[in-house]
N, C-alpha and C positions, 0 to 999 in steps of 0.2 A: 626513318634511315639513321637520324641524325642520334637518337637512341641506341639504335644497333652499332655505329661506329664508336660509339663511346665503350658502351660495356666490350667491343671488341681490343680494345685499345687497352683499355685497364684490364682484360687478361694477358693482353701479349707485356704490358708493365711488370705484371705481377709474376709470368712468368723467369722473365728476364733479373727481376729482381732475386728470385728463390735460386739461380744459374750462381748468380754474384755470389748471394751467402755463402751458398753448398761449397764452391772453389776455394772461399777463402778459409774454411776451418778443414778440408777434406786433408788439405795436406800434413796436417800432423795428426789426424785421428787414424787408428788401426781399423783393422776389417778382420773377421775370423770366417773361415768356409772352411767345410769337409764334406764327409759323407755318413752317412749313418746306415745302419747293416747287420742283419740278423747275426749274432756271435757264433749261430750254430750251421749255419748254412750259408753266411754269407752273402745271402740277398736281398737287396738294397729295401731299404724300408720306406715308401714313396709317402710324402707327407706328413712326416715326424716333424715335432716339433722341438726346435730349440731356442730356449731363452737366456739372455745374462738375467743372473738372479739379482735382484734389489735393484733394477733398469726396467726402462719401458722397450729395451733392444732386445730382440727376437725376429725368427725367422721361421717358415715351415719349409720345409725340401719339397724340390720338384718331385716328378714321378722319378726319376733316378736316386733317389735317396739324396740328393747333392741340395746344399743349405748355404748361405753368402750373408755375413752380417758387416753391414759396411758403417765408416762414420761414427767409430766407438772412439770415446777419449781415452787416452793413455792411461793404466790404472792394472790395480789386481782385482780379479773378478773369479766368480763361480758362475761355471756355465753349466744349464742341463739340457738334458737330450729326455725326453717322453716319447712313447707310443702306446696308445692304449691297446692292453695286452700282454705288453714287457716292461720287465722293470727298469725304473729311472737311473742314468747314473749322472751323477754331480761330479766335476774337476773345475780344480782351482785354476787358474792360468794367470800370466802376467803381461799384459799388452804394453807393449812399447812406441813411441812417436812413428806415426808410417808404416808400422808392421801389419803385415800379412799375414795371419797364424793359419796354420794347417791343424785343425784337427777333426781326427776320426771319433764314432762311434760303433762300439759292436752293442746292440741291444740284447739282453735274454730273456725270452718269452717266460710270463709267469706259468706258475706249475705247483701242485702240491709237493711241500716237502718231501725230501727222499724220492720222488719218482723221477721217470723219467719222461725230461719236458719238450713232447714232440708236437710241433704246430703245424695239428691238419691242412689239406688244401683247400676245404673249405673255409676254416678259419680265416689262413691267412687273406681270402679276398674279401670276409668280413673285415679283419683290420684295417683295411688298404682302405677301403669305403669307408668306414667310421672315421680313419683319422683326417680322409681327405675332406670330407664332409663337415667337420667341427675343424679345422682350422681355415676354410673356406671364408672368404670375405663377402661371399653374396649363400648368397642360400641357395641349396643347393641338396641335390640327392643323387647319389653313385653307386654305380656299378661298375668294379673294379676289374683288372686283366686277370688275376688268379681266379677270380667266380666265373669269369665267361670261358677263361682255356681251361678250369678243372670239367665242367659239365654245362658245355656249351649250348646255348637254344639254338631253334630251327633258324632263325635269322636276328638281327638287331632289333627288329620292333620289340618281338618276343620278351627281349632281355629288359629293354624300357617298361615293358608294360609290368613288370613285377616292383616297380616304385610306385610310392605313394601319389596317390590324384592321377594314377595314368591308367587310359583305357583305351583299347584297342579299336580300329576300324578292319574288319576282316573282307579278305578276297579268296571263295574257296577253303576257308579255314585258315588261312595264313591272314598271320596279320601284317596289314600292309600300312598303314594310316593312323599316328597318334593323335589322343584326344587327350590335354592335359587341363586339370582342373575344372574339366565342364567345356571347355574352349575348342573347338572346333580345328583341323588341321592347318587349314589356312591361316589360324592366328597365333601359331606355334613357328619357332624358326630351326631348320635343322642342317647342322654344322659338320664335317668333318676337318678336323682339327682345326676347326675355328673357319674356315673356308666354307661358305653358304653353299649347303646343295641346291643347282638350279629347279625351280617347280619342274615334276616331270609326271604328272597326271596325264594318262596316257590319252593320246588323239582319240578324237570322241567326235560325233555330231552335234553342232551345238542346237539344233533343232531338236537333239534326243529322240529321233527314231527308233533308237532300239529301246529306250525305257515305255515308248509307248506300245512297243512289239513284245514288248515283253523282257527285253533283256537283263533290265536292271542292274546294268554292270557300272552303270556311273555313278560315283560315289560324289563326284563334284561336276560342274561344269566346264569347256574348255576354260583356258584363262585361270584356273585358279593357282593359289600362289603355294597349295600343300605342295610337301615332295613324299613320295612313295618311298619307305625304308626296306620292304621286302629285297629290295637288290642287295641290300649290304649284308655280307654272310659274317657271322661270330668269329670265325676264325681268324679273319683280319685286323680285331678291334685289341686296343691297347686298352680300353676303357671305356665308358658312357656315363655320360653328366647330364642332369636334368636339370639346369638352373632355374629358379622362380623368381628371383628377387634378384636382377640386374645392377652393375655399376655402372659408371658412367665412360669407361673405356670400350663396355660393349655395346653392339650394335642393337636402337632400342626398339627395333619392328619386332615385336612381341609382347602379345598379353598372357598365353598362358603358360611358356615356360622355351628356353633355349635348348635343342636336345645337341649336344655334341660329340661324335664319336672320334674317338683318338684311335690312329693308327698305330697298331704296332710297330717299334722298333726292337734291333739286334739288341738284345741284355747283355750286360757285362758281366764277364768270367774272369777268375782267377786266374793268375797269368802260369801257365805248366804246360808239362808235354800231352797230358790228357786234354788243354783245350786248345791242341794247335787245328783241332779240325772243326768242323763249321757244323751248327745243330740244324739236325735235316728232319722233317716230322710229315711223314706220312699217311692220310687219314683216306680211306674206304667206307662208304656207307650203303647200304641198301635199305629202302623201306619199304612197308607194308601198307596198302591204302585199302582201309576194312569197309568202304561205300563201294568202292569199284572191284572188290576181293582181287587187288592186282598187286604184286611184289616188283614191278619194273623200276619204279623209282630208284634212282642212285646218285650218288655225292661223292669226287674224290677230288681231294686237296692235297695239295703239299707244300713247304713254307723251307726256307735256304736263310739263316741269320749266323753270321758273325761279326765281330769287332778285330780290328787290326790296329797297328801301331799303337801298343798299350793301351787298348781298348779306347782310343780316338777317333776312328773311323767305323762306324754300323753299318752291316749292310745287312737288309731283310727283303726279302723277295717272296712272294708268297700267290698261289693261281690254285683256282680252283673252278672244275666243272660238274653242275647238277641237271638233273629231272625232275619234276616235280609234277605231280597230277591233281590239280587244285580244281576239279570235280566237286559237284554240289547237285542237291537238289532243291527245287525253290518253288513256296509259293509268294505271290503278290497278290491282295484284296483291298480293291476303295469303296469307300462308303461315302454317302451325301447327305447332308441335311443341312437343311437352310430354312430357319424359324419365317422369315419373311413370306416365303413361299407357301412353306405348309402351315403358316395360322398358329404356330404353338412355341415356344420355344423349349418343351419337355418331349421325351420320348428318346427313342433311338435311332439312330440312321440308318437310311435305306442302302442296300448292298448296290452296284453298281456294276461291277465287274470285277475279273479273277483273271490272273494267268497263272498256269502252272510250267514249270522250267527245269528241264533236265539239262543243265549243263557241263560239259566237258572240256575243261582248260588243262594242256599239256602246256606246260612252261620249260625251257632249256634255259637257261642262267649260266653265266659266265665271269668271273671277276679276277681281277689282279690287280698284287699291291707290288710298288716298289719302292721301298722308303731308305734312304741314306740321310745319315747325320755325320757330324765332325764333330767334336768334343775337341775343346784348348781350355788353356789358362782362365783367359778373360771372357772365353765366348762360346760359340756354337754356331755351328752353320745346318740346315735342316734341307732335303728336298724330298718333299712326298709325290705320289703319283697312285691314282688309283682309276681302275677304272670295272665297269659293270656293263655287262650286254644281256639283256632279256630277251628271247623271244617267245611268243606263247600264241596258241592255236587253240584256238575256241571251236565249237560247235555247240549252239542252244537250238534245243529244240521244244517249241511251245503251244499248249493251246490255250487258247484266251476266251469266257465266256462272258457276254454282254446280256443280261437277264433282261433289261427292257426292249431290248431290241430283238430278243430269243435270237442270236446270234453266235457262232462258235467262230474263231479262227484258230487257224495252226499256221505257226510260221517257222522257219528256221533259219537261223542267220550262223554262216560261217565267216570267221575274222583270223585272219595273222597280224600279229601286233608285234611291232619292235622297239625298245628302251635302250638307248644307249646313254652313259653319263661317266664322263671324265670330270678327274680333279686332279688340279698341281699345285702344288704351296711350295715356293722357296722361302725359307724363313732364315735369319740372320740375327745372333743377339750378341754385342760386344758391351762389355765395359769399360767407359772411356774417362781416363782422367781419374778413373781410382773413384769418381764418385756419380758419375751417370750411366744408366743402366740404358742401352737402346733395343730396340725389339723393332726390327723391321720386317715387312712380309709384303711378299708380290705372288699373288695366286691367280689361277684359270681356272673357270669350271663351264662344261657345256654338257647340253640333254637333247638328246634328239629322238622325239616318238611319232613315229608312223604307224598309219593303218593302210596300206595301200590301197587294199580291196575288200571292204565288208559288204559280203552279199547277205540279201535278205529277199526269201518269196514267200509270200501271204497268202494264203489259200481262205474263201470264206464259205461259210456252211449256214444258209439261213433257215432255220429251224433247230431247235438243240434239244426238245421237249419241253421247255420251261413254257409253252404258249398257253397253254390255261393255267397256269400253276403262280403267272408271276406276283400277282399279291399276297398267296401263300408264302410267296419263299423272300418277299424283300425284305425281311428280317431277321432271316435265318443266317447261321453260319456258313463258311466257305464251304467246311467238309458237307454239310445237308446239300446244299445249291448243286457243288458238284455230282453228287450223288443221283442228279435228277438226267443228264446230259445223256443225248442218246448222241454216237457217232456215226456220219453217215458219208465215207470217204466219197463213194460214188456221186455225191451233190454238194461236193466242197469243190470250189471253182476256183483255179487260180486265179489270184486278185489283182496283186499289185508285186513289182521289183524292184528292188533298191541294190546298190552297187554305187557303194561310197568309199572315198579314200580321203585320206587327210594326214596332216605333217604338222607338226611344231617343233620350234628350234627355239633353243634358250642359252645365250651364249654370256659368261659374265668376268669381268676382268675385276681385280681388287690389288687396292696396294693400301699399305696399311703403317703407321710410325707411331709409336709410344718411346715418352723417354721418364726415366723414373729416377729420383735421385731421395736419398737420406737427409734430412733437415734431423740436426741434437740441436736441442735449445738447453736441457738438464737432464741428468741421468734418468729421471722420474717422467720426463716430457720428449718425445720426438714424434718427426713423422716421415710417414713414405708420400713423397708429391710424384705424382703421375700422370702426364698431359701428352695430348698427342693429336693424332687426325687420320681419316680413313677416305677413301674414296672408290666407289664402285661404277662403272659403269655396264650397261645391260643392254644387251642387242637381242630384238625377239622378235620373231613371224609365226603366224600361222596360214596355212591353205586348206581349203575344206573342198571338194569335187563332189557332183552327185549324177548320176544317171539312175533317172528311174522312170516309172509309169506303170500304166496298168492295161494287161491283157484280158480286159475282164467286157470292156466295151469295145465299141464297134472300131471305133479308131484305133485300138491294139490290135485288130485281126492279123496285122501284116507279122506284128511277131507270133501271135498266135498259130498261123498256117505255116512259119518255118519252123515253128517247135514240132508241129504233127506232121511235117514233111520228114524231119529227124527221126523222129520215132512214130511210126506207121500205126503200133499197137495203140497208143494212147486213145485214138479214135476221134469223134466228133469235137469233144471237149478236153482241154487241159485238166484233171482233177488230181484231187488228193490222193486219188487211189492209183494213181499212177506214179506216186514218188514213196510208198510205200517200201522202205526195208525192212523185208523179213529175216535180216541176220543181225539186228540190231534188238536188244531187249533192255528196256527200261529199269527192269529188276522190279524190289520191293519198292514203289516210289511214296516216302515221306512214313513210312512204318507201317506201310500199307491202308494210310488214309484214304488215298487218292489211286483211282485206276484212270490210264493215258488212255488214248486212241494206238492207233499202229504209228509205229514211229518211223520220225522222217529220214528219207536216202540223202543226205548229204553231199555225198559225191555225186549223183546224178544231178543233183542242184547246179553242183560247178560246172557238169558239162554243158548244162541248159543256156547258163548265162553267155557261155560263149557264143552261140546261137543268137541269141537276143544280140549280142553286140554285132552281129554281122548284120543282123536284120532290122534295125530301130524303126520305129514309129514315127510317122511325121505326126500324126493326129494333136489335135492340142489337149485333148484328157486323157490318152491313153499311151500305148505305145511303148519304148524303151528309147530316151532323149536324154539329151544334156539339160537338168534342171537349172534354168540360167540363173533365177533367182538364189536358189540354196548355194549354188557355188560361186558366188559372187559376194553377197551381204556381207560374210563373216566372216570374211580373207583382211587380212590387218598385218602391219610391219611396224615396227620403232624401235624405239631406244630411251634408255632410262639413264642417268644420273644420279648417284645417291654420296652426296659428301656431308663428312661430319666431323666435328674437332670437338676436345672436353679437357677438364680438368678436375682433379680430383686428388685427395690427399686423405692417408689413412695415418690417423695420431693417436697414438699410444699414450694413454697415463699411466705409469707404470704397468703390472704386469694385468691390471685389472679392468681398464676401459678404454676402448677401442672407438674410435668417432671418426667416420668417414663420410664428409659430404663431399658434393661433387657437382658438377655442371656439365649438361650436354646439348649442343649444339647440332640436329639433324635436317638436312633439307633434299628431298627430292623432287627432280625436275623431269618431265615426263615428256615424251614428243614423239607422238602416234601416228600413224596414217589407215584411215579406212574408209568406207563405200557410205554414202547417203545415196539412199534411192526409193524411187518410188514407184508402188506399182503400177503396169499399163497391162491392157490383155494380153497373157502370153511372152509378157517381157517386163523391162523394167528399164528407167530411167535412171542413170548415176552419176554420181558427181565425186570426184575424188575428194577426199576434205586429211587437213593436217592440223592439228593441235599441241602447242604446248605448254605445259602450266606447271607451277613450280608450289611447292607448300613447303615450308621453315619451321620449324619449334625450337625453343628453349625448352631443354628437358631437367628442371632440378634434381635430385634424388640425395639420398640420406641413409644413412645404415649407422646404428647404433650395437656394439655389443659387450655386453659385460660379464666378467669369470667371477662371482663375490664368492666362491667356493673354487678348491678345487676339483670339484667333481659336477660343477654345475653352471651353467653355461645361458643367457640372454639373447638374442640377435632380434634386433627391431629394425627393418626396411619401410622407407619410403620411396616410392620408384615413381616415375612418368614415363609411359610408353606409346607406340603407335601400331598401327595399322593400315597397310595400302591397301587401298580396294584392288579388287582382283582384276588380272589384267583384260579380260572381255568386257570388263564394266565401264572403263574408261577409253575405251576406242573410240575416236571422234565418228561412230555410226547411227545413222538409223533406217529404219522402212516404213515406208509409208504404206498400208494394205487401203483396202476400199474403207471400210467401219473401223480400223483400229491401227496403232500404232507402235514400234517398236523404239525407242531411243535413250543412247545410251547417253550417260551422264558424265560427259568427260570432266567434270570440272566439282566431283568428289573430292571432299578432303578427308585426307586420312582419318579413320577412327582415332580418338587418343582413350586412353585407360590412368586412373589415378591408383594407384597400388600402394596398400599397406600389409605389410606380413611380419608375425612375430611368432618367432619360435623358443622354445625353451628344450635345453636338451639337460640331460642327468644322465653322467658315463661314469664309469670306473671298470677295472680288470674285473671286478664280479659280476657286474652289472650289466656290462655293455655299452650300448647307448640307448638311451629311450628320448623320444623328443614327442612333445604336442605343439602343434601350430595352428595359427587360423592367420586367414587372410581373406580382404575385401576389395573389391574394384569395382571401381566407379566408371564407367564404360560413356563414353559422348560422342558423339556424330558414328554412330554404328552404323555399318552401310546395309541396305535391306531392300528388296525389289519390292514393288507396289506395283498396283492397277486403280486406276480413277478417270475420271471423267472430267476432263478441266473443259470450263465455259470458255476459252479461249488459250492461244499459247503466245501470247506477248512476252513471256520471259526466255522464249526458247527463238529467238530472230530466224535463227538458219532453216528453222522447220516452220515458222508463220507463214514465212515467202511460200510454201508449197503446198500447203494444204486446203480443202477444201473449207471454205469459213463455214458454209450451209450444214456441213457434215458434220455431227456428231458422233467421236472416235472414241473409243475405249485407248487408253493408254497406259502403255507399260513401259518402267523406267526403275531407276534405283537410286535411293537418295540417301542422306545421312538423318538416320534417325534423329529429331530435336528434341526426346525424350531421353533422359539417359536411363543408362541400365544397372544395374547393381547385381555383382556376383560375391558370393562370401560362404565361408565353409573353414573345415577344422579336419588336420591329417595329425594322426599320430603311428609311433611306429618303436617298434620293440626289435632292436638286433643285438643276441647275446652267443655265446661258446660258453657251455658247462663246461669250461677245464678243469676245474678246482673237485669232480666229482672224481672217484676213485675209477682206474682203467678197468671195464674198457668202454664206461658211460662217459668219458671226459671226450670224446670225439663228436660229440652232440653240438649241431649248430641251430639254431630257430632265430625265424624271422616272422614279425606279423606286422601290419600296416593296414591303417582303416581309414577311411575319406570319405567324409559327409559333405556334399555341394547344396548351395540354394541360390538360386538366379530369379530377378524381375525383371521382367523386359516387357513394356509398353510399346506397340505398333500400332501408329495411326492405321483408318478402317475405313474405305469407302462405301455405306451400303445401298444398293438400288432399292427405293422403295417408289410408290404408287399410289394415285388419288385419283376419285372422280372428278371431271370438270363440271364447272356449271352445265354443259350437254351429256353428262353423263359418259364421257370419255373415256378411258383410263389411261391416265398422263405418267411418265416417270420423272422420278428428279434421283438428286443425289445426297446423302448424307453421312458427313466424313462423322467420323468416331474414333473410339480405342480399345482393343483390348490388352488384358495383362499376362502376359502366360512368363516359361523360362525359355532359355536359351537353346538351340536346336543344338543336338547332343550332350546336352550336361546330363550326368550323373546323378542321382540322388545318392547313391552308396556304391563303394568299391572295397572290396576287402580281398586280401594276398595275404597266403600264410602259406609258408616252408619251414620243410623240417629235412637236417640235412644229417648224416652221420658218415665219417669217417673212420678207418681201424685198418690199420696197418696198410695195404694196398690195397684197401676194398672202399669206395667211397658210395654213399646213397643218397638223392635228393625226391622228396616229395612235396608237391605245392599243389594247393586250391588256389583260385581265383572266383570270386563272388561279387558280382556287379547286378545291379538292380536299377530297373527306374530313368534310362538314359531317354530324354526325350528327343523324339523321333520327328515329328508332324507338329507345328503351330496350325491354328485356326483362331477367326473370330468365335466361332461358336464349337464349345467344349466336347459336342460330341463328334465332332471332325476331329480329333486330336489323337495324336497316337506316342505312345513309351514303350520302352522293350520290355519283355517280361524278366523274372529273374534268370541269371546266368552262372551255372555253377560248374567249372572247370577244373578236373584231376590231370597233372601231369606227373609220371616217375621218371628220373635219371638215376641210373647205374651201372658203373663202371670197375672194372678189376684191373690191375697192372697183373702183367705175366712174368713170371721170370727168366724169360728171354728176349734176346737183342729189341728192349725197350716196347716191348709191346704191350698193348692194352684192348681190352675190351670192353663194349658197350652196347646199352640198349636205353634208349628214351620210347617212353609210350605217350601221347600226344591225346589230350582230350578222351581219358579212357574209358569214359561213362558216355560219349557221342553225341556230347550237349549239343539241341538244336540251338541256334539264334534267333531269337521269335520278338516279333514287336505284335502291339497288340491296339484295338482301339480303347480309346478311355472309357468309352461309355459303356461295351457290351463285354468287351474282353473278346472278341473274336479276333482272328488273326490276322493283322494286315501285312505281315511280312513272317516268312519259316524257311530256313536255311540251314541243311543239315549236309556235313561234310563228314561226318560219320569220326572215328578212331584211326590215327596212322601210329604206326611203329615203327623208331629206326633199329637199325642193327649194325655194328660199326666195327673197324680195327682201325686201331691207331698205331703207327709206329716214330719213336723219337730215336734217331742215330746219332 
């Protein structure tokens, strides 16, 4: 405590000394500010660079092209404005005592001498991204607003995926979650204008009934800290950045990257009669879905923007409505290998089961954005409001085959899911006393995820044609095994009914304050000192309810009888034959490799569930009734408080060296309530529990950037970051079964990562930007699930008093991995515009990036062994060991190539994505491990501006070759997952008024 107090006191005294020192010299020193624009179009040049030659003074312009250099001693200077792709301008100025000099720059684009210079739309977007990336004090990659607006992607996740080191997790072919540098979505942070997007994983069953029954839609469990990005439309964005090495002024809850989406705001225009009217954009789009041969998808978007009062006040309003068919055809297969049971560690795994799924997903999405901003001489005020609502209706028709049991299960799931997200940000920037820049923020975000009624019927057919072939088939591929299935709907009885509902809510309030001041020691030595803090309060709740049962057994007869009374044509038993939908067709399933049985009538299922609701069974093993255990044990509520403070300095030594030391203190206090329960026959004994836990860390950071040559830059970063446990793992709950225990380790520590990043950049107007970088992460206390057999539970006092001491339990919990994990790799990228070629070839824009990632993770593992005692009776014992493998979702290779071309009013962009060997399934036995097969995707976007009314027509072809997502078993190469969603084509008309 004394150490912490001493350090806090030192930092406070240091900050006060800085303020005193700055105020002493600020009165007589001057400043320079202004705007940097394109000489031809008048458009702002975001992130252009302005330096005072022969000194350490300089600044990078903001997104509006505005720059400001303060605390400059009076005198004569030469200032230079530069922007990659444009010609430099040098001006001589005289700065007097206390003077604020306004100096604007109009830069001209580079071009072939004697030729007309035109900066094409795609080249403009590339220039913006390059200049922002080069001038950033953090290590990051950028997608600029110009690039997004010119040829927008389907959603924001797709735009992010074109950056180095980024791969996607898809749902129905649509990118939804982002993996950065091989680190899963929950290890990354997603923000909108710096406001953290609340965790919005769609509500689902924590017991994962859907996955058991073949739905497979759950990417992560309830309570994941990941965010779904598919809700963010590209039309609303003013830019995207992925920060891979943060600075101390940023929230440190990130391992992979911070993905920040900047909202668009009204663009400045020249004053004149022609600019009195607002800019209005209307976009209409239709989509063809190749998999379902459907052209019913649509999107309608409109925006309004205008600046008033001499460009001081900006108003931007945007809204969109869209419908998308995200259907897919899917295969999931499971294999089993255990050397201890098979008495060998060689050979192939045994086939266990597989599920074929026809997934119909129909999603309606509504987005809205309202942004106000007001700029004045000494500061600005902004108000951003973002809203997104999605409604997804899903119908899954599944067939599951179990080889050893010779069983076939037909099932269907009908689900309606709603996801609402709101974000609001009030920001205030003010220059105080001429030497302190104040940046204050208040924000609010809210996520509501609901699945009010997910209905599932499951039919059981015993005898599928495997009976005399089990031995011969157990090492065969899924395709071979499925070819032996015999469908017999008359003998497939209604086995079980599930009707589950869930709701999760997440509300977050944030407040932040940053103070920045420039210290001038000599002309060659100056520093930008920044300090501040932030506070976040999160309120979160989850509720799950389940009605379920079996009408197959005798005590389910009441439900069975009620169904047969309502549908007398069903006969004595309710079978799958009664639920066949003659009007639905699966079409060609997974390229014709599999033939499904008769399709399920989902509408009839929804009618029958109403009968079950009115006639619930009362038996212990059957009927249709409230599942008291499942409906209680995973509910929770609570809050989190995250606080942070930091100090950092950007020290400039001439124009060559920049050193950024800093430190951040970040604390998280969790206060959650859960249920601790013990099973008794047909019920449970419950105790409400509430636990409050705090974790605080000092996080030192250091950046070093050197520019030895006009065209060369080297950037090194050392950072320390955190990752907090998923919500569902730290709720104070447990559940004691007959011989097993599920225990939440609410004392889990945050995982910590020590990060090293280095990037070498070569850049010039002719070259564009070429970068080569490497990174290494040493991760400690990574959180993962374990399954053990403890001899005693003395370290869990709240559990120890309730268990049967004579009983041996299988213990499921989560722990901090005591063994460190290494992640490392390299990234390289080249972005260039071939402006120096003669027309018409000077419109070519090219981008290529490649990433290779390695990781090594050691995981503890408990093996179940056996021996014969002195009485020749087999006895079990447990052996603790470990195994080494990769991190989940880590790809080996990611390659992106895009080729763009602009000529007059015509634009085209072709792109290719290649990724391979994404690690999907860890296991002690290598025969059970799995990874993705190579994935090659081609996209094409074409746009033509028409000569009437500001009209544009465009076509987007997505996944042209109809590439499938495929996972394979590491040992055999057999498919463990296959998802086919086909090609889609967008046809649109855009109008700019």
